[in-house]
N, C-alpha and C positions, 0 to 999 in steps of 0.2 A: 273108133273114129272111122269115118268114111274118107277114103283117099281121093275120090273123084271130085272135081271142082264143085259140082252141084247136082241136085236131083231136079232136073228141069233146066230151062234156059237161064243162065246166070245174068243175062242182060235185062231180064225182067224183074230182078230182085230190087227191093227198096232198101237201100243202105242207110244206116245212121251210125252216129258215134255218140259216146257219152257226153253229157253236158259238163262233166268234170274234166274233160280233155281240152283244156284251154291253155296249152303251153305257149311259150313265146311265139312260135311260128304257126301254131294252130294245126300242124300236120303230124305231130308226134303221137299217133294214136292208131288204133285199129278201128275198122268199121264192121258192123254186124248187120246181117239181113236174116230174117227168119222165114221159114216155110213150115209146113206141117211136119215134114220128115227130117229137117235139119236146121241147124244154126250155121250160117255161112260167115266166115271171118276173113277179112283182107286187110292189107296194110294201106293206110290212108295215103301214103306217099306214092304207092305203086298200084293204082286201082286196076290196071290191066294185068298185074302180076299174079303170082300163085294165090290160091284161096284154099281155105280149109272148109270142109263141111262136117259138122260134128253133130252127133245124136243129141237131141234136146236134153235128155237126162244127164249126159256127160257135160254139157254146157252148164247146167244148173249146179252140178258138183264143182266144176271149175270156178264159177263165180262165187260160190259159197266159200271155197278154199281161199281164193284170192282176197275176198273181203276180210277174212280172219287174219290174214298175214300182211 
């Protein structure tokens, strides 16, 4: 895992969230932005807060694991 917020300017990232994340208030989710070198993850409720930057292979492993559980 990369511990810095991003590789590049985080303000230029295009964030999106899953179409499956339609809870009661619509904000109980994480948002994701992809770049060539990282998958960036942030809390939908705190868009200026902390962010993770994860290697693409690690993200694929996480999504596969989460989908199975």
